[in-house]
C-alpha positions as CSV (number, residue, x, y, z in Angstrom):
1,M,0.0,0.0,0.0
2,K,1.2,3.6,-0.7
3,K,2.8,5.6,2.0
4,T,1.8,9.0,0.7
5,P,-1.6,10.5,1.4
6,L,-3.1,10.1,-2.1
7,L,-5.0,6.8,-2.4
8,N,-7.2,7.5,-5.4
9,V,-6.0,5.3,-8.2
10,A,-7.1,7.5,-11.1
11,L,-5.6,10.6,-9.5
12,S,-2.4,8.9,-8.6
13,R,-2.0,7.6,-12.2
14,L,-2.7,11.1,-13.6
15,I,0.0,12.8,-11.4
16,A,2.5,10.0,-12.2
17,S,2.0,10.6,-15.9
18,L,2.4,14.4,-16.0
19,G,5.1,16.1,-17.9
20,H,6.5,19.6,-17.6
21,G,3.7,22.1,-18.4
22,D,0.8,19.7,-18.3
23,M,-2.3,21.1,-16.6
24,V,-4.6,19.6,-14.0
25,V,-7.8,21.4,-12.9
26,I,-9.3,21.0,-9.5
27,G,-12.8,22.2,-9.6
28,D,-16.0,22.8,-7.7
29,A,-19.1,20.6,-8.3
30,G,-20.4,23.0,-10.9
31,L,-17.4,23.5,-13.2
32,P,-18.2,22.3,-16.7
33,V,-15.9,19.6,-18.1
34,P,-15.1,20.2,-21.8
35,P,-15.6,17.3,-24.2
36,G,-12.5,15.3,-24.6
37,V,-11.0,16.2,-21.2
38,E,-10.7,13.4,-18.7
39,L,-12.9,13.7,-15.6
40,I,-11.8,12.3,-12.3
41,D,-15.0,12.7,-10.3
42,L,-14.5,12.6,-6.5
43,A,-17.7,14.3,-5.6
44,L,-19.9,12.4,-3.2
45,T,-22.3,15.0,-1.9
46,H,-22.3,18.8,-1.1
47,G,-18.9,19.6,0.3
48,V,-17.5,16.1,0.2
49,P,-14.7,16.1,-0.6
50,D,-14.0,19.8,-0.2
51,F,-11.7,21.8,-2.5
52,V,-9.0,22.6,0.0
53,S,-8.6,18.9,1.2
54,T,-8.4,17.7,-2.4
55,L,-5.9,20.4,-3.4
56,K,-3.6,19.6,-0.4
57,V,-3.6,15.9,-1.2
58,V,-2.7,16.6,-4.8
59,L,0.1,19.0,-3.8
60,S,1.5,16.2,-1.6
61,E,2.5,14.4,-4.9
62,M,2.5,17.0,-7.7
63,Q,5.3,19.5,-8.4
64,V,3.6,22.7,-9.4
65,E,5.3,25.4,-11.4
66,S,2.4,27.8,-11.6
67,H,-1.4,28.1,-11.1
68,A,-4.3,30.0,-12.5
69,L,-7.4,31.3,-10.7
70,A,-10.5,33.1,-11.9
71,K,-10.4,36.8,-10.8
72,E,-14.0,36.4,-9.6
73,I,-12.8,34.3,-6.6
74,F,-11.7,37.6,-5.0
75,D,-15.2,39.1,-5.4
76,R,-16.9,36.1,-3.8
77,Q,-14.2,35.4,-1.1
78,P,-15.0,31.7,-0.6
79,T,-13.4,30.2,2.6
80,A,-10.9,28.4,0.4
81,L,-9.3,31.7,-0.7
82,S,-7.3,32.1,2.6
83,T,-5.8,28.6,2.1
84,L,-5.0,29.4,-1.5
85,D,-3.2,32.6,-0.4
86,E,-1.3,30.7,2.3
87,L,-0.2,28.0,-0.1
88,N,0.8,30.7,-2.6
89,D,2.8,32.6,0.0
90,E,4.7,29.5,1.0
91,G,5.6,28.8,-2.6
92,S,3.6,25.5,-3.0
93,L,1.7,26.9,-6.0
94,G,4.4,28.7,-8.0
95,R,3.5,31.8,-10.0
96,R,-0.1,33.0,-9.9
97,D,-2.0,34.0,-13.0
98,L,-5.4,35.6,-12.8
99,L,-8.0,35.1,-15.6
100,S,-11.6,35.9,-16.1
101,H,-13.9,32.9,-15.4
102,E,-14.6,32.6,-19.1
103,Q,-10.8,32.5,-19.8
104,F,-10.4,30.0,-17.0
105,K,-13.0,27.7,-18.6
106,G,-11.3,28.1,-22.0
107,L,-7.9,27.1,-20.4
108,S,-9.5,24.1,-18.9
109,R,-10.0,22.7,-22.4
110,Q,-6.2,22.1,-22.5
111,A,-6.1,20.3,-19.2
112,R,-5.0,16.6,-19.0
113,A,-7.9,16.1,-16.5
114,I,-10.4,17.9,-14.4
115,V,-10.8,16.7,-10.8
116,R,-14.4,17.3,-9.6
117,T,-14.8,17.8,-5.9
118,G,-18.0,18.2,-3.9
119,E,-17.2,21.8,-3.2
120,C,-20.3,24.0,-3.6
121,Q,-18.8,27.5,-3.2
122,P,-18.5,29.5,-6.4
123,Y,-15.1,29.9,-8.1
124,C,-13.3,27.3,-6.0
125,N,-11.4,26.2,-9.1
126,I,-7.6,26.1,-9.9
127,V,-5.5,25.2,-12.8
128,L,-2.2,23.6,-11.7
129,V,0.7,23.6,-14.1
130,S,3.1,20.8,-13.6
131,G,6.7,21.6,-12.9
132,V,9.8,19.5,-12.7
133,T,11.7,18.3,-9.5
134,F,15.1,18.9,-11.0
């Protein structure tokens, strides 16, 4: 059995297969999944699993070079925003890019996969861009 926190087979496989610059989206329950983009659906019910818990487990295994958020997250101020700011300040998320929500959804078409959480707060979505460990 794995020693790391991530136990989900599909998510573990995805992270192990990433190359430099590949994108993974972690999204709330309402984020649309574009045709042709793999969906890893973790959602069980409202709030389970939540966005922050899912993000932290992904970060335990994924090297992140940069991330993108929709600017609208700052207008709505979901509770996840404080954790995103903390992770950004400690360098876990690399460079931050801000996009409109429409641009964010457009960028998600290029993702290797979208991870759907049970989060039900608007704009709790992030694009993670894979980095390298060397």
